[in-house]
Backbone as a printed PyTorch tensor [residue, N CA C, xyz], in Angstrom:
tensor([[[ 29.0850,  68.0700, -18.3340],
         [ 27.7550,  67.5090, -18.1030],
         [ 26.9790,  68.4090, -17.1510]],

        [[ 25.7030,  68.4970, -17.3390],
         [ 24.8080,  69.2610, -16.4880],
         [ 24.8100,  68.6870, -15.0790]],

        [[ 24.6560,  69.5640, -14.0840],
         [ 24.4720,  69.0950, -12.7140],
         [ 23.1520,  68.3250, -12.6930]],

        [[ 23.2360,  67.0380, -12.5110],
         [ 22.0520,  66.1780, -12.5900],
         [ 20.9880,  66.5460, -11.5660]],

        [[ 21.3940,  67.0900, -10.4360],
         [ 20.4290,  67.4160,  -9.3880],
         [ 19.6520,  68.6940,  -9.6940]],

        [[ 19.9950,  69.3650, -10.7740],
         [ 19.2620,  70.5850, -11.1440],
         [ 18.2660,  70.3480, -12.2700]],

        [[ 18.1530,  69.1040, -12.7120],
         [ 17.1620,  68.7710, -13.7390],
         [ 15.7830,  68.6900, -13.1100]],

        [[ 14.7750,  69.1740, -13.8220],
         [ 13.4150,  69.0160, -13.3230],
         [ 12.9520,  67.5830, -13.5950]],

        [[ 11.7670,  67.2560, -13.1340],
         [ 11.2530,  65.8900, -13.2570],
         [ 11.1780,  65.4330, -14.7100]],

        [[ 10.6250,  66.2700, -15.5760],
         [ 10.4710,  65.8820, -16.9910],
         [ 11.8350,  65.6160, -17.6390]],

        [[ 12.8150,  66.4710, -17.3800],
         [ 14.1370,  66.2860, -17.9880],
         [ 14.9120,  65.1420, -17.3500]],

        [[ 14.6440,  64.8560, -16.0840],
         [ 15.2640,  63.6880, -15.4470],
         [ 14.7380,  62.4110, -16.0970]],

        [[ 13.4210,  62.3280, -16.2700],
         [ 12.8200,  61.1580, -16.9220],
         [ 13.3720,  61.0180, -18.3400]],

        [[ 13.4360,  62.1080, -19.0710],
         [ 13.9560,  62.0910, -20.4440],
         [ 15.4140,  61.6110, -20.4700]],

        [[ 16.2390,  62.1400, -19.5780],
         [ 17.6450,  61.7450, -19.5200],
         [ 17.8280,  60.2770, -19.1860]],

        [[ 16.9890,  59.7640, -18.2890],
         [ 17.0690,  58.3480, -17.9340],
         [ 16.6190,  57.4680, -19.0970]],

        [[ 15.5360,  57.8640, -19.7620],
         [ 15.0550,  57.0810, -20.9010],
         [ 16.0800,  57.0540, -22.0380]],

        [[ 16.7800,  58.1830, -22.2180],
         [ 17.8000,  58.2640, -23.2670],
         [ 19.1380,  57.6730, -22.8360]],

        [[ 19.1810,  57.1860, -21.5910],
         [ 20.3870,  56.5840, -21.0160],
         [ 21.5720,  57.5540, -21.0320]],

        [[ 21.2780,  58.8460, -20.7510],
         [ 22.3190,  59.8680, -20.6660],
         [ 23.1290,  59.7360, -19.3810]],

        [[ 22.5630,  59.0910, -18.3790],
         [ 23.2150,  58.8750, -17.0900],
         [ 22.5010,  57.7180, -16.4150]],

        [[ 23.1690,  57.1050, -15.4600],
         [ 22.5550,  55.9800, -14.7520],
         [ 21.7820,  56.4900, -13.5400]],

        [[ 20.8490,  55.6870, -13.1020],
         [ 20.0760,  56.0180, -11.9100],
         [ 20.9820,  55.9690, -10.6840]],

        [[ 21.9120,  55.0330, -10.6780],
         [ 22.8490,  54.9470,  -9.5610],
         [ 23.6710,  56.2250,  -9.4570]],

        [[ 24.1630,  56.7340, -10.5760],
         [ 24.9240,  57.9910, -10.5660],
         [ 24.0440,  59.1410, -10.0890]],

        [[ 22.8350,  59.2210, -10.6020],
         [ 21.8930,  60.2610, -10.2110],
         [ 21.6160,  60.2000,  -8.7070]],

        [[ 21.3530,  59.0120,  -8.2080],
         [ 21.0490,  58.8220,  -6.7880],
         [ 22.2440,  59.2320,  -5.9210]],

        [[ 23.4390,  58.8730,  -6.3300],
         [ 24.6490,  59.2520,  -5.5710],
         [ 24.8290,  60.7670,  -5.5330]],

        [[ 24.4760,  61.4500,  -6.6090],
         [ 24.5640,  62.9190,  -6.6320],
         [ 23.5960,  63.5310,  -5.6220]],

        [[ 22.3820,  62.9850,  -5.5470],
         [ 21.4190,  63.4870,  -4.5670],
         [ 21.8720,  63.1740,  -3.1410]],

        [[ 22.4110,  62.0020,  -2.9180],
         [ 22.9210,  61.6470,  -1.5880],
         [ 24.0040,  62.6360,  -1.1690]],

        [[ 24.9030,  62.9630,  -2.0800],
         [ 25.9700,  63.9270,  -1.7830],
         [ 25.3650,  65.2890,  -1.4090]],

        [[ 24.3570,  65.7380,  -2.1510],
         [ 23.7010,  67.0150,  -1.8400],
         [ 23.0430,  66.9860,  -0.4670]],

        [[ 22.3890,  65.8780,  -0.1440],
         [ 21.7340,  65.7530,   1.1690],
         [ 22.7790,  65.8410,   2.2740]],

        [[ 23.8570,  65.1090,   2.1170],
         [ 24.9180,  65.1290,   3.1330],
         [ 25.5360,  66.5200,   3.2720]],

        [[ 25.7060,  67.2270,   2.1630],
         [ 26.3170,  68.5620,   2.1910],
         [ 25.3680,  69.6470,   2.6880]],

        [[ 24.0820,  69.3450,   2.7980],
         [ 23.0840,  70.3330,   3.2090],
         [ 22.2950,  69.8960,   4.4400]],

        [[ 22.9280,  69.1170,   5.3020],
         [ 22.2320,  68.6190,   6.4930],
         [ 21.7830,  69.7610,   7.4050]],

        [[ 22.4360,  70.9200,   7.3160],
         [ 22.0670,  72.0750,   8.1500],
         [ 20.6320,  72.5410,   7.8960]],

        [[ 20.0770,  72.1920,   6.7310],
         [ 18.6990,  72.5660,   6.4190],
         [ 17.6880,  71.7860,   7.2520]],

        [[ 18.1190,  70.6490,   7.7940],
         [ 17.2520,  69.7970,   8.6090],
         [ 16.0040,  69.3560,   7.8390]],

        [[ 16.1690,  69.1540,   6.5340],
         [ 15.0400,  68.7640,   5.6820],
         [ 14.6330,  67.3030,   5.8960]],

        [[ 15.5740,  66.4600,   6.2890],
         [ 15.2930,  65.0320,   6.4660],
         [ 15.3460,  64.6350,   7.9320]],

        [[ 14.3960,  63.8240,   8.3400],
         [ 14.4360,  63.2020,   9.6640],
         [ 15.2120,  61.8990,   9.5670]],

        [[ 14.9440,  61.1370,   8.5440],
         [ 15.5860,  59.8420,   8.3230],
         [ 16.0470,  59.7630,   6.8710]],

        [[ 17.2930,  59.3700,   6.6660],
         [ 17.7600,  59.1280,   5.2990],
         [ 17.7980,  57.6220,   5.0710]],

        [[ 17.5880,  57.2290,   3.8240],
         [ 17.5190,  55.8030,   3.4730],
         [ 18.4620,  55.5290,   2.2920]],

        [[ 19.7130,  55.9310,   2.4360],
         [ 20.6590,  55.8470,   1.3300],
         [ 20.9110,  54.4110,   0.8660]],

        [[ 20.9930,  53.4650,   1.7930],
         [ 21.2060,  52.0650,   1.3950],
         [ 20.0280,  51.5510,   0.5690]],

        [[ 18.8280,  51.8760,   1.0130],
         [ 17.6250,  51.4750,   0.2690],
         [ 17.6270,  52.1320,  -1.1030]],

        [[ 17.9420,  53.4240,  -1.1390],
         [ 17.9520,  54.1660,  -2.4090],
         [ 18.9330,  53.5580,  -3.4010]],

        [[ 20.1100,  53.2030,  -2.9400],
         [ 21.1080,  52.6320,  -3.8600],
         [ 20.6840,  51.2560,  -4.3700]],

        [[ 20.0300,  50.4610,  -3.5170],
         [ 19.5150,  49.1620,  -3.9720],
         [ 18.3990,  49.3580,  -4.9970]],

        [[ 17.4860,  50.3030,  -4.7030],
         [ 16.4120,  50.5900,  -5.6570],
         [ 16.9850,  51.1230,  -6.9670]],

        [[ 18.0290,  51.9410,  -6.8940],
         [ 18.6560,  52.5000,  -8.0980],
         [ 19.2540,  51.3920,  -8.9640]],

        [[ 19.8980,  50.4200,  -8.3390],
         [ 20.4760,  49.3050,  -9.1000],
         [ 19.3850,  48.5160,  -9.8150]],

        [[ 18.2860,  48.2650,  -9.1320],
         [ 17.1620,  47.5490,  -9.7520],
         [ 16.6110,  48.3650, -10.9180]],

        [[ 16.4640,  49.6770, -10.7170],
         [ 15.9530,  50.5430, -11.7850],
         [ 16.9020,  50.5860, -12.9750]],

        [[ 18.2060,  50.6260, -12.7230],
         [ 19.1790,  50.5880, -13.8260],
         [ 19.0180,  49.3070, -14.6370]],

        [[ 18.7740,  48.1880, -13.9540],
         [ 18.5520,  46.9150, -14.6470],
         [ 17.2540,  46.9600, -15.4510]],

        [[ 16.2120,  47.5240, -14.8760],
         [ 14.9310,  47.6280, -15.5870],
         [ 15.0750,  48.4620, -16.8550]],

        [[ 15.7860,  49.5550, -16.7760],
         [ 16.0000,  50.3920, -17.9610],
         [ 16.8330,  49.6430, -18.9940]],

        [[ 17.8690,  48.9540, -18.5410],
         [ 18.7130,  48.1820, -19.4650],
         [ 17.9110,  47.0990, -20.1750]],

        [[ 16.9090,  46.5620, -19.4890],
         [ 16.0720,  45.4930, -20.0490],
         [ 14.8190,  46.0300, -20.7270]],

        [[ 14.7720,  47.3440, -20.9550],
         [ 13.6050,  47.9960, -21.5620],
         [ 12.3090,  47.6720, -20.8180]],

        [[ 12.4060,  47.6420, -19.4850],
         [ 11.2420,  47.3450, -18.6490],
         [ 10.9680,  48.4880, -17.6660]],

        [[ 11.3010,  49.7030, -18.0810],
         [ 11.1270,  50.8640, -17.1980],
         [  9.6490,  51.1670, -16.9690]],

        [[  9.3570,  51.5610, -15.7280],
         [  8.0030,  51.9720, -15.3540],
         [  7.9200,  53.5020, -15.4040]],

        [[  6.7480,  54.0590, -15.0860],
         [  6.4990,  55.5000, -15.2370],
         [  7.4870,  56.3780, -14.4860]],

        [[  7.8390,  56.0120, -13.2720],
         [  8.7570,  56.8110, -12.4540],
         [ 10.0590,  56.0700, -12.1910]],

        [[ 10.4410,  55.2240, -13.1090],
         [ 11.6220,  54.3700, -12.9210],
         [ 12.8530,  55.1870, -12.5580]],

        [[ 13.3620,  54.9400, -11.3440],
         [ 14.6090,  55.5350, -10.9060],
         [ 14.5410,  56.9690, -10.4360]],

        [[ 13.3710,  57.5360, -10.2960],
         [ 13.2630,  58.9350,  -9.8810],
         [ 13.4920,  59.0320,  -8.3620]],

        [[ 14.5560,  59.7160,  -7.9420],
         [ 14.8520,  59.8550,  -6.5130],
         [ 13.8880,  60.8310,  -5.8270]],

        [[ 13.1230,  60.3090,  -4.8950],
         [ 12.1070,  61.0810,  -4.1910],
         [ 12.4150,  61.1970,  -2.7000]],

        [[ 11.8720,  62.2530,  -2.1010],
         [ 11.8390,  62.4020,  -0.6500],
         [ 10.3840,  62.1720,  -0.2350]],

        [[ 10.1990,  61.4900,   0.8650],
         [  8.8550,  61.1320,   1.3220],
         [  8.5690,  61.8460,   2.6440]],

        [[  7.4810,  62.6000,   2.6670],
         [  7.0900,  63.2800,   3.9080],
         [  6.9100,  62.2350,   4.9950]],

        [[  7.4130,  62.5370,   6.1770],
         [  7.4810,  61.5450,   7.2460],
         [  6.1430,  61.2180,   7.9020]],

        [[  5.0380,  61.5790,   7.2760],
         [  3.7550,  61.1170,   7.7970],
         [  3.2380,  59.9190,   7.0150]],

        [[  3.8470,  59.6290,   5.8510],
         [  3.4490,  58.4600,   5.0580],
         [  4.2250,  57.2460,   5.5570]],

        [[  3.5180,  56.2130,   5.9810],
         [  4.1770,  55.0110,   6.4930],
         [  4.9510,  54.3110,   5.3860]],

        [[  6.1560,  53.9090,   5.7430],
         [  7.0290,  53.1740,   4.8290],
         [  7.4710,  51.9140,   5.5570]],

        [[  7.1010,  50.7820,   5.0070],
         [  7.3570,  49.4940,   5.6600],
         [  8.8370,  49.3370,   6.0220]],

        [[  9.0660,  49.0060,   7.2810],
         [ 10.4000,  48.7350,   7.8150],
         [ 11.3270,  49.9500,   7.8210]],

        [[ 10.7730,  51.1540,   7.6240],
         [ 11.5570,  52.3850,   7.6860],
         [ 10.8790,  53.3090,   8.6870]],

        [[ 11.6520,  53.8350,   9.6060],
         [ 11.1320,  54.7130,  10.6530],
         [ 10.2090,  55.7930,  10.0860]],

        [[  9.0480,  55.9250,  10.7080],
         [  8.0490,  56.9260,  10.3330],
         [  7.6140,  57.6090,  11.6220]],

        [[  7.9860,  58.8790,  11.7820],
         [  7.7970,  59.5450,  13.0620],
         [  6.6580,  60.5540,  13.0950]],

        [[  6.2350,  61.0500,  11.9600],
         [  5.2820,  62.1580,  11.8830],
         [  5.8150,  63.3500,  12.6840]],

        [[  7.1590,  63.4290,  12.7820],
         [  7.8870,  64.4960,  13.4760],
         [  7.5320,  64.6070,  14.9490]],

        [[  7.1400,  63.4880,  15.5570],
         [  6.6860,  63.4740,  16.9460],
         [  7.6140,  62.6560,  17.8360]],

        [[  7.8330,  63.1380,  19.0470],
         [  8.6050,  62.3760,  20.0310],
         [  7.9140,  61.0480,  20.3290]],

        [[  6.5800,  61.0900,  20.3570],
         [  5.8040,  59.8910,  20.6700],
         [  6.0820,  58.7580,  19.6650]],

        [[  6.3500,  59.1010,  18.4040],
         [  6.5800,  58.0980,  17.3590],
         [  8.0430,  58.0340,  16.8970]],

        [[  8.9740,  58.6180,  17.6680],
         [ 10.3420,  58.7420,  17.1720],
         [ 11.0170,  57.4020,  16.8430]],

        [[ 10.5160,  56.3050,  17.3750],
         [ 11.1090,  54.9960,  17.0690],
         [ 10.1320,  54.0470,  16.3750]],

        [[  9.0380,  54.5820,  15.8450],
         [  8.0260,  53.7300,  15.2020],
         [  8.5150,  53.2620,  13.8310]],

        [[  8.4790,  51.9540,  13.6360],
         [  8.8240,  51.3520,  12.3430],
         [  7.6040,  50.5590,  11.8920]],

        [[  6.8760,  51.0850,  10.9000],
         [  5.6310,  50.4330,  10.4940],
         [  5.8610,  49.0870,   9.8070]],

        [[  4.9750,  48.1280,  10.0810],
         [  5.0580,  46.8220,   9.4190],
         [  4.2930,  46.8020,   8.0950]],

        [[  3.8660,  47.9590,   7.6140],
         [  3.0590,  48.0540,   6.3950],
         [  3.4700,  49.2980,   5.6070]],

        [[  3.0540,  49.3190,   4.3640],
         [  3.3510,  50.4290,   3.4490],
         [  2.0890,  51.2450,   3.2250]],

        [[  2.2180,  52.5700,   3.1900],
         [  1.0690,  53.4230,   2.8770],
         [  0.6770,  53.2260,   1.4140]],

        [[ -0.5480,  53.5300,   1.0960],
         [ -1.0110,  53.4350,  -0.2960],
         [ -0.1940,  54.3570,  -1.1940]],

        [[  0.0810,  55.5610,  -0.7160],
         [  0.8440,  56.5440,  -1.5140],
         [  2.2080,  55.9870,  -1.8910]],

        [[  2.9740,  55.5490,  -0.8920],
         [  4.3270,  55.0740,  -1.1820],
         [  4.3090,  53.7480,  -1.9350]],

        [[  3.3520,  52.8960,  -1.6410],
         [  3.2480,  51.6380,  -2.3740],
         [  3.0930,  51.8990,  -3.8750]],

        [[  2.2590,  52.8610,  -4.2250],
         [  2.0660,  53.2060,  -5.6470],
         [  3.3420,  53.7960,  -6.2550]],

        [[  4.0780,  54.5910,  -5.4730],
         [  5.3430,  55.1470,  -5.9710],
         [  6.3690,  54.0460,  -6.2330]],

        [[  6.4740,  53.0800,  -5.3150],
         [  7.4510,  51.9850,  -5.5030],
         [  7.0290,  51.1070,  -6.6840]],

        [[  5.7260,  50.8780,  -6.8420],
         [  5.2490,  50.0990,  -7.9980],
         [  5.5790,  50.8040,  -9.3050]],

        [[  5.6730,  52.1400,  -9.2760],
         [  6.0070,  52.9110, -10.4770],
         [  7.5060,  53.0460, -10.6700]],

        [[  8.3030,  52.4660,  -9.7480],
         [  9.7540,  52.4460,  -9.9090],
         [ 10.5270,  53.5490,  -9.2110]],

        [[  9.8740,  54.3600,  -8.3770],
         [ 10.5550,  55.4650,  -7.6990],
         [ 11.5890,  54.9590,  -6.6910]],

        [[ 12.5300,  55.8360,  -6.3620],
         [ 13.6180,  55.5580,  -5.4250],
         [ 13.4370,  56.4510,  -4.1940]],

        [[ 13.5630,  55.8900,  -2.9830],
         [ 13.3640,  56.6580,  -1.7470],
         [ 14.7030,  57.0830,  -1.1440]],

        [[ 14.9300,  58.4040,  -1.1050],
         [ 16.1360,  58.9640,  -0.4970],
         [ 15.9950,  59.1100,   1.0120]],

        [[ 14.7790,  59.2890,   1.4890],
         [ 14.5740,  59.4330,   2.9260],
         [ 13.2260,  60.0360,   3.2460]],

        [[ 13.0410,  60.3120,   4.5430],
         [ 11.7850,  60.8250,   5.0760],
         [ 12.0080,  62.2720,   5.5170]],

        [[ 11.1500,  63.1690,   5.0250],
         [ 11.3600,  64.5920,   5.2780],
         [ 10.6890,  65.0910,   6.5510]],

        [[ 11.3080,  66.1170,   7.0870],
         [ 10.8460,  66.7780,   8.3020],
         [  9.5360,  67.5120,   8.0270]],

        [[  8.8120,  67.8070,   9.0720],
         [  7.4760,  68.3790,   8.9240],
         [  7.0200,  68.9410,  10.2640]],

        [[  5.9280,  69.6840,  10.2740],
         [  5.3040,  70.0470,  11.5380],
         [  4.7360,  68.7720,  12.1530]],

        [[  4.8330,  68.6560,  13.4710],
         [  4.3790,  67.4500,  14.1530],
         [  2.9370,  67.1280,  13.7850]],

        [[  2.7350,  65.8790,  13.3440],
         [  1.4340,  65.3610,  12.9090],
         [  0.7960,  66.2380,  11.8290]],

        [[  1.6140,  66.9650,  11.0760],
         [  1.1680,  67.8400,   9.9760],
         [  0.2680,  68.9660,  10.4700]],

        [[  0.4290,  69.3350,  11.7300],
         [ -0.4080,  70.3790,  12.3170],
         [  0.4290,  71.6280,  12.5530]],

        [[  0.5730,  72.4220,  11.5200],
         [  1.3260,  73.6550,  11.6420],
         [  1.3960,  74.3400,  10.3010]],

        [[  1.9230,  75.5460,  10.3150],
         [  1.9880,  76.2790,   9.0540],
         [  3.3480,  76.9160,   8.8150]],

        [[  4.3200,  76.5990,   9.6510],
         [  5.6340,  77.1890,   9.4690],
         [  6.7720,  76.2050,   9.5770]],

        [[  6.4790,  74.9410,   9.7710],
         [  7.4400,  73.8760,   9.9640],
         [  8.3790,  74.1760,  11.1290]],

        [[  7.7550,  74.6050,  12.2310],
         [  8.5090,  74.9580,  13.4280],
         [  8.2120,  74.0350,  14.6040]],

        [[  7.2660,  73.1010,  14.4400],
         [  6.8300,  72.2900,  15.5770],
         [  7.3400,  70.8560,  15.5510]],

        [[  8.3250,  70.5560,  14.7420],
         [  8.8730,  69.2030,  14.6820],
         [  9.6830,  68.8960,  15.9300]],

        [[  9.5090,  67.6960,  16.4620],
         [ 10.3420,  67.2290,  17.5730],
         [ 11.8140,  67.2220,  17.1650]],

        [[ 12.0890,  67.1330,  15.8710],
         [ 13.4580,  67.0250,  15.3620],
         [ 14.0530,  68.3770,  14.9710]],

        [[ 13.3650,  69.4640,  15.3130],
         [ 13.8680,  70.7980,  15.0260],
         [ 13.2480,  71.3860,  13.7700]],

        [[ 13.3640,  72.6890,  13.6510],
         [ 12.7770,  73.4110,  12.5190],
         [ 13.5440,  73.1340,  11.2320]],

        [[ 12.8330,  73.1990,  10.1290],
         [ 13.4370,  73.1110,   8.8000],
         [ 13.8990,  74.5100,   8.4110]],

        [[ 15.0410,  74.5860,   7.7450],
         [ 15.5840,  75.8590,   7.2780],
         [ 15.3330,  75.9770,   5.7750]],

        [[ 14.7300,  77.0720,   5.3560],
         [ 14.5160,  77.3330,   3.9300],
         [ 15.8730,  77.6350,   3.3010]],

        [[ 16.2190,  76.9780,   2.1770],
         [ 17.5110,  77.2580,   1.5480],
         [ 17.5900,  78.6630,   0.9470]],

        [[ 16.4540,  79.3140,   0.7660],
         [ 16.4260,  80.6840,   0.2360],
         [ 16.3040,  81.6810,   1.3840]],

        [[ 16.8440,  82.8600,   1.1740],
         [ 16.7730,  83.9500,   2.1460],
         [ 16.2020,  85.1870,   1.4700]],

        [[ 15.6900,  86.1100,   2.2670],
         [ 15.2840,  87.4080,   1.7380],
         [ 16.5420,  88.1440,   1.2670]],

        [[ 16.3650,  89.2050,   0.4860],
         [ 17.4920,  89.9840,  -0.0270],
         [ 18.3840,  90.4930,   1.1030]],

        [[ 17.7930,  90.7700,   2.2600],
         [ 18.5740,  91.2860,   3.3900],
         [ 19.1660,  90.1610,   4.2440]],

        [[ 19.0040,  88.9050,   3.8020],
         [ 19.5640,  87.7600,   4.5150],
         [ 18.6510,  87.1600,   5.5630]],

        [[ 17.4800,  87.7630,   5.7400],
         [ 16.5290,  87.2480,   6.7280],
         [ 15.9690,  85.9050,   6.2740]],

        [[ 15.7420,  85.0140,   7.2450],
         [ 15.1970,  83.6850,   6.9450],
         [ 13.7750,  83.7770,   6.4070]],

        [[ 13.4360,  82.8210,   5.5760],
         [ 12.0800,  82.6520,   5.0700],
         [ 11.5080,  81.3540,   5.6240]],

        [[ 10.2010,  81.2800,   5.7740],
         [  9.5460,  80.0540,   6.2160],
         [  9.6860,  79.0220,   5.0950]],

        [[  9.9930,  77.7670,   5.4210],
         [ 10.1740,  76.7580,   4.3820],
         [  8.8760,  76.2030,   3.8120]],

        [[  7.7720,  76.6190,   4.3330],
         [  6.4900,  76.0750,   3.9130],
         [  5.7340,  75.6420,   5.1420]],

        [[  4.5730,  75.1510,   4.9370],
         [  3.7640,  74.7220,   6.0670],
         [  4.2210,  73.3900,   6.6000]],

        [[  3.3190,  72.5170,   6.8800],
         [  3.6880,  71.2460,   7.4960],
         [  4.5740,  70.3890,   6.5960]],

        [[  4.6100,  70.6880,   5.3170],
         [  5.4620,  69.9400,   4.3710],
         [  6.7720,  70.6690,   4.0960]],

        [[  7.2500,  71.4610,   5.0390],
         [  8.4520,  72.2700,   4.8410],
         [  9.7010,  71.4750,   4.5280]],

        [[  9.8460,  70.2920,   5.0960],
         [ 11.0130,  69.4620,   4.7870],
         [ 11.0150,  69.0500,   3.3260]],

        [[  9.8500,  68.6760,   2.8260],
         [  9.7230,  68.3140,   1.4090],
         [  9.9990,  69.5240,   0.5250]],

        [[  9.4430,  70.6890,   0.8980],
         [  9.6500,  71.9030,   0.1120],
         [ 11.1230,  72.2980,   0.0910]],

        [[ 11.7700,  72.2680,   1.2500],
         [ 13.1880,  72.6250,   1.3260],
         [ 14.0430,  71.6300,   0.5450]],

        [[ 13.6890,  70.3370,   0.5990],
         [ 14.4520,  69.3160,  -0.1250],
         [ 14.3910,  69.5400,  -1.6340]],

        [[ 13.2190,  69.8960,  -2.1450],
         [ 13.0830,  70.1720,  -3.5820],
         [ 13.8170,  71.4620,  -3.9330]],

        [[ 13.6220,  72.5160,  -3.1370],
         [ 14.2390,  73.8190,  -3.4200],
         [ 15.7590,  73.7510,  -3.3880]],

        [[ 16.3180,  72.9060,  -2.5340],
         [ 17.7740,  72.7950,  -2.3990],
         [ 18.3720,  71.7020,  -3.2870]],

        [[ 17.5730,  71.1380,  -4.1850],
         [ 18.0350,  70.0770,  -5.0850],
         [ 18.5440,  68.8500,  -4.3240]],

        [[ 17.7910,  68.4490,  -3.2990],
         [ 18.1170,  67.2510,  -2.5410],
         [ 17.3350,  66.0480,  -3.0350]],

        [[ 16.4110,  66.2610,  -3.9710],
         [ 15.5890,  65.2060,  -4.5720],
         [ 14.9580,  65.7860,  -5.8330]],

        [[ 14.4980,  64.9070,  -6.7100],
         [ 13.8020,  65.3900,  -7.9070],
         [ 12.4440,  65.9520,  -7.5240]],

        [[ 11.7540,  65.2450,  -6.6330],
         [ 10.4260,  65.6390,  -6.1900],
         [ 10.2020,  65.0430,  -4.8040]],

        [[  9.1330,  65.4850,  -4.1530],
         [  8.8320,  64.9940,  -2.8090],
         [  7.3320,  64.9460,  -2.5980]],

        [[  6.9240,  64.0710,  -1.6900],
         [  5.5150,  64.0330,  -1.3240],
         [  5.2470,  65.1070,  -0.2750]],

        [[  4.0120,  65.5580,  -0.2400],
         [  3.5800,  66.5380,   0.7410],
         [  2.1070,  66.3330,   0.9910]],

        [[  1.5660,  67.1190,   1.9050],
         [  0.1380,  67.0680,   2.1740],
         [ -0.3220,  68.4660,   2.5320]],

        [[ -1.6000,  68.6840,   2.4510],
         [ -2.1580,  70.0110,   2.6920],
         [ -3.2940,  69.8870,   3.7070]],

        [[ -2.9420,  70.0370,   4.9740],
         [ -3.9320,  69.9370,   6.0370],
         [ -4.7060,  71.2420,   6.1700]],

        [[ -3.9580,  72.3470,   6.2430],
         [ -4.6090,  73.6260,   6.4530],
         [ -4.0290,  74.7190,   5.5750]],

        [[ -3.4920,  74.3480,   4.4360],
         [ -2.9760,  75.3450,   3.5150],
         [ -1.4690,  75.3120,   3.3290]],

        [[ -0.7960,  74.3060,   3.8620],
         [  0.6630,  74.3060,   3.8290],
         [  1.2450,  74.2830,   2.4340]],

        [[  0.6490,  73.5550,   1.5100],
         [  1.1710,  73.5190,   0.1320],
         [  0.9540,  74.8680,  -0.5220]],

        [[ -0.1770,  75.4750,  -0.2450],
         [ -0.4770,  76.7790,  -0.8520],
         [  0.4180,  77.8850,  -0.3270]],

        [[  1.0300,  77.7020,   0.8600],
         [  1.9510,  78.6980,   1.3890],
         [  3.2360,  78.6440,   0.6070]]])
């Protein structure tokens, strides 16, 4: 069987619709990758228990032919988007223990579409940076290196999301572009 974590979004959706694998199995594969690649510092907060519960619900929805557009797609969420009852820090010491009582519009729409949340990704503090070096939780490491082994910048303020996608820690991730970070 193909390494499920190396499928792109379109092929993941296709595989789930064809019932080639379960969402729970897919989610567990991503959790294993996240745990094995913690040195990248791509995640500030992981939400594995939430992800597995969402995966079970998505597996039931698919079994009942009630799948939504993003049913069961394991995502990483940039830590500036508020997620109800899940720590949202914006990579800042000031917010390191903030747990919002509300859901952001972005994440609310993703959950309504059936997406699964693996965790909250590291970023430049308050999305103000271009190298992902200003996080209170430490710099993100790009999983790729130059030919000579030198480190590469993981991206701008959305570096945790970029590193998570590049290292196959999620199918896709949210990001934002304050001053060009996505374009980097």
